[in-house]
NUZAMI-957210 format. One record per residue: residue number from 1; residue in three letters; x, y, z of N, C-alpha, C, O in turn. Coordinates in Angstrom, 2 decimals, padded with zeros to 5 digits, m for minus. Layout:
<sites>
{NUM,'ALA',{X,Y,Z},{X,Y,Z},{X,Y,Z},{X,Y,Z}}
...
</sites>
This chain:
<sites>
{1,'MET',{069.03,m060.07,030.01},{070.24,m059.30,029.62},{069.67,m058.47,028.49},{068.87,m059.07,027.77}}
{2,'LYS',{069.91,m057.20,028.19},{069.56,m055.99,027.50},{070.56,m056.41,026.52},{071.64,m057.00,026.61}}
{3,'PRO',{069.62,m055.74,025.17},{070.34,m055.88,023.84},{071.39,m054.68,023.90},{071.13,m053.70,024.60}}
{4,'LYS',{072.64,m054.75,023.14},{073.87,m053.82,023.06},{073.18,m052.42,022.45},{072.62,m052.21,021.37}}
{5,'GLN',{073.38,m051.82,023.25},{072.76,m050.20,022.49},{073.90,m050.22,021.50},{074.88,m050.96,021.60}}
{6,'GLU',{073.66,m049.16,020.38},{074.28,m048.61,019.37},{074.75,m047.50,019.91},{074.17,m046.95,020.85}}
{7,'ASP',{075.95,m047.00,019.34},{076.17,m045.70,019.50},{075.32,m044.96,018.71},{074.52,m045.22,017.80}}
{8,'CYS',{075.87,m043.47,019.59},{074.73,m042.36,019.34},{075.46,m041.00,019.35},{076.59,m040.91,019.82}}
{9,'VAL',{074.91,m040.12,018.91},{075.25,m038.66,019.40},{074.00,m038.07,019.74},{072.97,m037.98,019.07}}
{10,'ILE',{074.38,m037.50,021.45},{073.36,m036.62,021.68},{073.53,m035.42,021.55},{074.65,m035.00,021.82}}
{11,'PHE',{072.30,m034.31,021.01},{072.60,m033.11,021.24},{071.25,m032.91,022.23},{070.15,m033.47,022.22}}
{12,'PRO',{071.86,m031.80,023.17},{070.71,m031.20,024.06},{070.61,m030.27,023.34},{071.56,m029.79,022.72}}
{13,'GLY',{069.32,m029.82,023.29},{068.72,m028.22,022.71},{067.69,m027.71,023.50},{067.49,m028.07,024.66}}
{14,'ARG',{066.78,m026.56,022.68},{065.71,m026.14,023.23},{064.68,m025.90,022.19},{064.91,m025.32,021.13}}
{15,'LEU',{063.91,m026.23,022.44},{062.57,m025.66,021.33},{061.62,m024.57,022.33},{062.04,m024.32,023.46}}
{16,'PRO',{060.47,m024.00,021.90},{059.64,m023.56,022.06},{058.69,m024.36,022.41},{058.30,m025.26,021.66}}
{17,'LYS',{057.97,m024.06,024.13},{056.98,m025.35,024.54},{056.15,m025.86,023.03},{056.33,m026.87,022.33}}
{18,'LYS',{055.16,m024.66,022.87},{054.48,m024.62,021.70},{054.52,m025.36,020.54},{053.57,m025.73,019.85}}
{19,'ASP',{056.02,m025.59,020.35},{056.48,m026.64,018.85},{057.00,m027.59,019.48},{057.91,m027.84,018.69}}
{20,'ILE',{057.14,m028.38,020.37},{057.78,m029.36,020.86},{056.74,m030.77,020.05},{057.37,m031.69,019.53}}
{21,'GLY',{055.42,m030.80,020.02},{054.88,m032.01,019.25},{055.43,m031.79,018.16},{056.36,m032.49,017.76}}
{22,'PHE',{054.88,m030.54,017.33},{055.09,m030.22,015.82},{056.12,m030.80,015.27},{056.20,m031.46,014.23}}
{23,'VAL',{057.11,m030.44,016.28},{058.96,m030.79,015.69},{058.87,m032.08,016.16},{060.01,m032.42,015.83}}
{24,'ASN',{058.48,m032.92,016.60},{058.54,m034.28,017.34},{057.91,m035.10,016.09},{058.48,m036.08,015.62}}
{25,'ALA',{056.74,m034.63,015.61},{056.05,m034.96,014.37},{056.96,m035.42,013.10},{057.15,m036.41,012.39}}
{26,'LEU',{057.34,m034.29,013.25},{058.41,m033.79,012.05},{059.63,m035.00,011.57},{059.98,m035.55,010.52}}
{27,'LEU',{060.02,m035.01,013.13},{061.13,m035.52,013.19},{060.87,m037.09,013.06},{061.67,m037.83,012.47}}
{28,'ASP',{059.55,m037.59,013.72},{059.03,m039.05,013.25},{059.19,m039.39,011.96},{059.59,m040.47,011.53}}
{29,'ASP',{058.76,m038.12,011.18},{058.94,m038.75,009.59},{059.97,m039.25,009.30},{059.94,m039.94,008.28}}
{30,'HIS',{061.16,m039.15,009.98},{062.82,m039.29,009.81},{063.08,m040.19,010.16},{064.02,m040.16,010.95}}
{31,'GLU',{062.50,m041.50,009.84},{062.77,m042.81,010.64},{063.80,m043.34,010.96},{064.11,m044.09,010.04}}
{32,'GLY',{064.50,m043.39,011.74},{066.01,m043.52,011.91},{067.02,m042.70,012.07},{068.20,m043.05,012.15}}
{33,'MET',{066.61,m041.59,012.11},{067.70,m040.55,011.93},{067.91,m040.44,013.54},{069.03,m040.64,014.00}}
{34,'VAL',{066.58,m040.06,014.56},{066.73,m039.57,015.67},{065.82,m039.85,016.84},{064.68,m040.08,016.44}}
{35,'VAL',{065.93,m039.90,018.01},{064.85,m040.59,019.04},{065.30,m039.38,019.50},{066.47,m039.01,019.62}}
{36,'VAL',{063.86,m038.53,019.87},{063.40,m037.82,020.74},{063.40,m037.90,022.25},{062.91,m038.91,022.76}}
{37,'ARG',{063.80,m037.11,022.88},{063.53,m037.06,024.47},{063.14,m035.90,025.19},{064.02,m035.11,025.54}}
{38,'THR',{061.92,m035.67,025.47},{061.91,m034.18,026.12},{062.09,m034.11,027.83},{061.45,m034.37,028.85}}
{39,'VAL',{062.77,m033.83,027.60},{063.90,m033.37,029.23},{063.00,m032.59,030.27},{062.82,m033.08,031.38}}
{40,'GLU',{062.41,m031.32,029.88},{061.41,m030.45,030.25},{060.70,m030.21,029.64},{061.11,m029.74,028.58}}
{41,'ALA',{059.59,m030.29,029.76},{058.30,m029.45,028.48},{058.48,m028.19,028.90},{059.08,m027.43,028.15}}
{42,'GLU',{058.02,m027.72,030.15},{057.79,m026.26,030.76},{059.07,m025.59,030.06},{058.75,m024.58,029.44}}
{43,'GLU',{060.35,m025.88,030.00},{061.64,m025.20,029.63},{061.86,m025.47,028.59},{062.86,m024.87,028.20}}
{44,'GLY',{061.32,m026.28,027.65},{061.49,m027.06,026.03},{063.22,m027.17,026.28},{064.11,m026.73,025.56}}
{45,'ARG',{063.29,m027.69,027.18},{064.26,m028.39,027.42},{064.66,m029.94,026.51},{064.22,m031.00,026.96}}
{46,'MET',{065.39,m029.94,025.40},{065.10,m031.46,024.78},{066.34,m032.42,024.62},{067.36,m031.86,025.03}}
{47,'GLU',{066.56,m033.71,024.13},{067.57,m034.12,023.50},{067.67,m034.85,022.64},{066.96,m035.84,022.83}}
{48,'TYR',{068.29,m034.88,021.58},{068.06,m035.53,020.28},{069.22,m036.91,020.19},{070.41,m036.72,020.43}}
{49,'TRP',{068.93,m037.61,019.99},{069.80,m038.80,019.85},{069.70,m038.94,018.76},{068.60,m038.91,018.22}}
{50,'VAL',{071.12,m039.17,017.95},{071.24,m038.86,016.38},{072.19,m040.39,016.22},{073.09,m040.77,016.97}}
{51,'SER',{071.63,m041.08,015.01},{072.76,m041.98,014.90},{074.16,m040.97,014.10},{074.18,m039.93,013.45}}
{52,'PRO',{074.97,m041.70,014.45},{076.39,m041.04,013.88},{076.28,m040.82,012.27},{076.72,m039.74,011.88}}
{53,'ASP',{075.82,m041.57,011.43},{075.85,m041.31,010.31},{074.74,m040.39,009.66},{074.49,m040.13,008.48}}
{54,'MET',{074.18,m040.00,010.78},{073.37,m038.93,010.17},{073.04,m037.78,010.96},{071.88,m037.36,011.02}}
{55,'VAL',{073.99,m037.26,011.58},{074.56,m036.35,012.01},{074.37,m034.84,011.18},{073.82,m033.91,011.78}}
{56,'GLU',{074.83,m034.67,009.82},{074.94,m033.88,009.13},{073.12,m033.37,008.41},{072.53,m032.40,007.93}}
{57,'GLU',{072.86,m035.00,008.85},{071.36,m034.54,007.84},{070.59,m034.11,009.39},{069.44,m033.76,009.12}}
{58,'PHE',{070.76,m034.03,010.46},{069.94,m033.70,011.49},{070.18,m032.19,011.31},{069.33,m031.45,010.83}}
{59,'LYS',{071.50,m031.73,011.74},{071.88,m030.32,011.49},{071.13,m029.80,010.69},{070.34,m028.97,011.13}}
{60,'ILE',{071.12,m030.10,009.28},{070.13,m029.46,007.91},{068.71,m029.36,008.60},{068.28,m028.21,008.68}}
{61,'PHE',{067.84,m030.46,009.16},{067.00,m030.39,009.38},{066.81,m029.48,010.39},{065.76,m028.85,010.20}}
{62,'ALA',{067.56,m029.04,011.68},{067.74,m028.03,012.67},{067.95,m026.73,011.56},{067.10,m025.84,011.63}}
{63,'ALA',{068.37,m026.67,011.18},{068.46,m025.23,010.23},{067.54,m024.64,009.31},{067.39,m023.48,008.92}}
{64,'TYR',{066.73,m026.18,008.95},{065.33,m025.35,007.88},{064.47,m025.42,009.02},{063.40,m025.01,008.58}}
{65,'ILE',{064.31,m025.71,010.32},{063.24,m025.75,011.28},{063.29,m023.94,011.86},{062.35,m023.17,012.03}}
{66,'ARG',{064.57,m023.73,012.01},{064.90,m022.30,011.97},{064.75,m021.40,011.27},{064.16,m020.38,011.63}}
{67,'ASP',{065.37,m021.63,009.82},{065.03,m020.72,008.69},{063.94,m020.45,008.38},{063.28,m019.44,008.65}}
{68,'GLU',{063.65,m021.44,007.70},{062.03,m021.79,006.90},{060.95,m022.14,007.61},{059.88,m021.86,007.06}}
{69,'ILE',{060.87,m022.67,008.68},{059.72,m022.75,009.50},{059.65,m021.39,010.80},{058.69,m020.96,011.43}}
{70,'HIS',{060.84,m021.07,010.84},{060.94,m020.01,011.97},{060.38,m020.56,013.28},{059.34,m020.13,013.79}}
{71,'ILE',{061.13,m021.53,013.76},{060.98,m022.28,014.78},{062.05,m022.13,015.80},{063.10,m022.58,015.33}}
{72,'ASN',{062.23,m021.63,017.16},{063.84,m021.66,017.32},{064.02,m022.93,017.91},{063.45,m023.28,018.95}}
{73,'MET',{064.79,m023.60,017.28},{064.97,m024.60,017.94},{066.71,m024.44,017.97},{067.43,m024.37,016.98}}
{74,'THR',{067.05,m024.41,019.10},{068.58,m024.59,019.47},{069.26,m026.08,019.73},{068.81,m027.00,020.41}}
{75,'LEU',{070.23,m026.03,019.14},{071.00,m027.03,019.78},{072.35,m026.56,020.26},{073.06,m025.67,019.79}}
{76,'ASP',{072.56,m027.41,021.37},{074.25,m026.88,022.29},{075.05,m028.45,021.63},{074.60,m029.47,021.11}}
{77,'ASP',{076.52,m027.95,022.00},{077.28,m029.12,021.36},{076.69,m030.34,021.54},{075.86,m030.54,022.43}}
{78,'PRO',{077.13,m031.36,020.56},{076.51,m032.82,020.71},{077.82,m033.76,022.14},{079.01,m033.57,022.39}}
{79,'ILE',{077.20,m034.34,022.49},{077.61,m035.45,023.58},{077.50,m036.97,022.96},{076.48,m037.64,022.81}}
{80,'PRO',{078.85,m037.29,022.66},{078.88,m038.65,022.25},{078.80,m039.76,023.35},{079.44,m039.68,024.39}}
{81,'ILE',{078.04,m040.69,023.06},{077.71,m041.56,023.80},{078.22,m042.86,023.35},{077.64,m043.16,022.31}}
{82,'THR',{079.20,m043.88,023.75},{079.57,m044.76,023.21},{079.20,m046.18,023.89},{079.12,m046.07,025.11}}
{83,'ASP',{078.99,m047.28,023.50},{078.99,m048.90,024.02},{079.75,m048.68,025.68},{079.20,m048.83,026.77}}
{84,'GLU',{081.03,m048.33,025.41},{081.86,m048.44,026.53},{081.55,m047.24,027.72},{081.98,m047.49,028.84}}
{85,'MET',{080.85,m045.97,027.51},{080.17,m045.05,028.06},{079.18,m045.73,029.32},{079.41,m045.86,030.53}}
{86,'VAL',{077.81,m046.14,028.33},{076.57,m046.71,028.44},{076.81,m048.13,029.56},{076.03,m048.38,030.48}}
{87,'ASP',{078.16,m049.02,029.20},{078.60,m049.65,030.14},{078.93,m049.25,031.53},{078.68,m049.75,032.63}}
{88,'PHE',{079.59,m048.16,031.13},{080.05,m048.06,032.83},{079.17,m047.52,033.72},{078.96,m047.91,034.87}}
{89,'LEU',{078.40,m046.10,032.85},{077.13,m045.82,033.79},{076.32,m047.08,034.57},{076.21,m047.43,035.74}}
{90,'GLU',{075.97,m047.42,033.69},{074.76,m048.90,034.13},{075.76,m049.58,035.71},{075.26,m049.81,036.81}}
{91,'LYS',{077.23,m049.76,035.31},{078.02,m050.29,036.21},{077.77,m049.30,037.58},{077.25,m049.89,038.52}}
{92,'THR',{077.99,m048.30,037.73},{078.33,m047.31,038.29},{076.80,m046.38,039.03},{076.96,m045.49,039.86}}
{93,'GLY',{075.51,m046.79,038.57},{074.54,m046.41,038.79},{074.73,m044.99,037.93},{073.89,m044.20,038.36}}
{94,'GLY',{075.59,m044.32,036.79},{075.36,m043.25,036.33},{076.03,m042.35,037.49},{075.76,m041.16,037.29}}
{95,'ILE',{076.88,m042.56,038.74},{077.43,m041.76,039.19},{078.78,m041.68,039.06},{079.49,m042.58,039.49}}
{96,'ILE',{079.31,m040.52,038.42},{081.12,m040.80,038.14},{082.14,m039.95,039.45},{082.07,m038.77,039.78}}
{97,'ALA',{082.75,m040.69,039.81},{083.49,m040.38,040.94},{084.53,m038.96,041.03},{085.32,m038.77,040.11}}
{98,'ASP',{084.47,m038.14,042.02},{085.34,m036.83,041.57},{086.93,m037.36,041.28},{087.26,m038.53,041.49}}
{99,'ALA',{087.77,m036.43,040.82},{088.85,m036.70,040.33},{090.06,m036.32,041.87},{091.27,m036.48,041.76}}
</sites>
């Protein structure tokens, strides 16, 4: 049996390919704030799985990266993931039927 996953907020985003490793290293220093997934390195597509109580700190981090370090770290609208959705996706194999 898999352990129950905590709720998180997923921010899809993009980074320049050459900066992915650097930004990931900076995020590693912020233990517990975010889990980073590189969806497609060539295109710089990323997912940031953020603890709900750390969303504002993560947004401040992203703004700092853009404004002070001058790395184009873009974030799209967050996608909330709850335990209920994880259970549903596991049961259906990730397939959502058309309405």
